[in-house]
C-alpha positions as CSV (number, residue, x, y, z in Angstrom):
1,X,31.7,-4.2,2.2
2,X,28.9,-1.9,3.5
3,X,25.5,-3.5,3.4
4,X,23.9,0.0,3.3
5,X,21.2,1.3,5.6
6,X,19.5,-1.1,7.9
7,X,15.9,-1.1,9.2
8,X,15.5,-0.1,12.8
9,X,13.1,-3.1,13.3
10,X,14.3,-5.7,10.8
11,X,11.8,-7.7,8.7
12,X,10.6,-10.6,10.9
13,X,9.1,-13.9,9.9
14,X,5.7,-12.8,11.2
15,X,5.7,-9.6,9.0
16,X,3.5,-9.6,5.9
17,X,5.8,-9.3,3.0
18,X,5.5,-9.4,-0.8
19,X,8.6,-9.8,-2.9
20,X,12.0,-11.4,-2.4
21,X,13.9,-11.2,0.9
22,X,17.0,-10.5,-1.2
23,X,15.4,-7.6,-3.0
24,X,17.6,-4.5,-3.3
25,X,15.0,-2.3,-1.6
26,X,12.5,-3.0,1.2
27,X,9.6,-0.6,1.7
28,X,8.0,-0.9,5.1
29,X,4.6,0.7,5.7
30,X,3.1,1.1,9.1
31,X,-0.4,1.4,7.9
32,X,-3.8,2.4,9.3
33,X,-6.6,1.0,7.1
34,X,-8.9,3.9,7.9
35,X,-6.3,6.6,7.3
36,X,-7.1,8.6,4.2
37,X,-3.4,9.2,3.6
38,X,-2.7,5.5,3.8
39,X,-5.6,4.9,1.4
40,X,-4.1,7.4,-1.0
41,X,-0.7,5.7,-0.8
42,X,-2.2,2.3,-1.5
43,X,-2.4,2.6,-5.3
44,X,1.1,4.2,-5.4
45,X,2.6,1.3,-3.5
46,X,0.9,-1.1,-6.0
47,X,2.3,0.9,-8.9
48,X,5.8,0.8,-7.3
49,X,5.5,-3.0,-6.9
50,X,4.5,-3.4,-10.5
51,X,7.2,-1.0,-11.8
52,X,10.1,-2.4,-9.8
53,X,9.1,-6.1,-9.6
54,X,11.8,-8.3,-8.0
55,X,13.9,-5.3,-7.0
56,X,11.3,-4.3,-4.3
57,X,10.0,-6.1,-1.3
58,X,7.0,-4.5,0.4
59,X,6.3,-5.1,4.1
60,X,3.1,-4.1,5.8
61,X,2.8,-3.7,9.5
62,X,-0.6,-2.8,11.1
63,X,-0.5,0.5,13.0
64,X,-4.1,1.6,13.6
65,X,-4.5,5.1,15.0
66,X,-7.5,4.3,17.0
67,X,-8.0,7.7,18.6
68,X,-8.5,9.2,15.1
69,X,-9.9,6.2,13.3
70,X,-12.5,4.2,15.2
71,X,-12.7,1.3,12.7
72,X,-8.9,1.0,12.1
73,X,-8.4,-1.6,14.8
74,X,-11.3,-3.8,13.5
75,X,-9.9,-3.5,10.0
76,X,-6.4,-4.5,11.2
77,X,-7.9,-7.5,13.1
78,X,-9.8,-8.6,10.0
79,X,-6.6,-8.5,8.0
80,X,-4.6,-10.4,10.6
81,X,-7.4,-12.9,11.1
82,X,-7.5,-13.5,7.3
83,X,-3.9,-14.4,7.4
84,X,-4.8,-17.7,9.2
85,X,-6.6,-18.7,5.9
86,X,-3.7,-17.5,3.7
87,X,-5.7,-14.4,2.7
88,X,-4.0,-11.5,4.4
89,X,-3.1,-9.8,1.1
90,X,-6.6,-10.2,-0.5
91,X,-8.2,-8.7,2.7
92,X,-5.6,-6.0,2.8
93,X,-6.3,-5.1,-0.8
94,X,-10.1,-5.3,-0.3
95,X,-10.0,-3.0,2.8
96,X,-8.0,-0.3,1.0
97,X,-9.9,-0.6,-2.3
98,X,-13.2,-0.2,-0.5
99,X,-12.0,2.2,2.2
100,X,-14.3,5.1,1.4
101,X,-17.4,2.8,1.3
102,X,-16.9,1.1,4.7
103,X,-15.5,4.2,6.4
104,X,-18.8,6.0,5.4
105,X,-21.1,3.1,6.1
106,X,-19.5,1.7,9.2
107,X,-18.7,-1.7,10.8
108,X,-21.3,-3.7,8.8
109,X,-19.9,-2.6,5.5
110,X,-16.3,-3.5,6.7
111,X,-17.5,-7.0,7.5
112,X,-18.6,-7.4,3.8
113,X,-15.0,-8.1,3.0
114,X,-15.3,-11.5,4.7
115,X,-17.7,-12.7,1.9
116,X,-16.0,-10.6,-0.8
117,X,-12.8,-12.5,-0.5
118,X,-14.3,-15.9,0.4
119,X,-13.3,-16.3,4.0
120,X,-14.6,-19.1,6.2
121,X,-16.4,-16.9,8.8
122,X,-16.3,-19.5,11.5
123,X,-12.5,-20.0,11.0
124,X,-12.1,-16.2,11.0
125,X,-14.0,-15.9,14.3
126,X,-11.7,-18.5,15.9
127,X,-8.6,-16.8,14.5
128,X,-9.7,-13.5,15.9
129,X,-9.8,-15.0,19.4
130,X,-6.2,-15.9,19.3
131,X,-4.0,-13.6,21.4
132,X,-1.4,-13.5,18.7
133,X,-3.7,-11.3,16.6
134,X,-3.5,-8.4,19.2
135,X,0.3,-8.8,19.5
136,X,0.7,-8.4,15.7
137,X,-1.2,-5.1,15.7
138,X,0.6,-2.0,17.0
139,X,-1.9,0.6,18.1
140,X,-1.5,4.1,19.4
């Protein structure tokens, strides 16, 4: 029996995934939080998740294009650091839903996400110092 196409880089335990591991379809996004195209895709991915429910698994891998987007690395680090408090997806959503505001206003506006999703700032600061954060982010 043919299992169908396989991912070049299989979904790993450290990946951020929503949906069942046995879903018929896995959508993997290599995303840059400051990229306007990724920002435009965000509501479409949400729509697909809602429409296809248990048939779709969504996996997000950070891939900041730092040469083009100077705040993308910081946004990825905030999302990864939030994972230590079990809030990767709320931070992921906040970053994309507020992309235009923090992209226009800069670093301080991006940091507003910490309070907006109720993170413990001290715990986040400790998490961001962990070398695993940098390893989880693929930058150009």
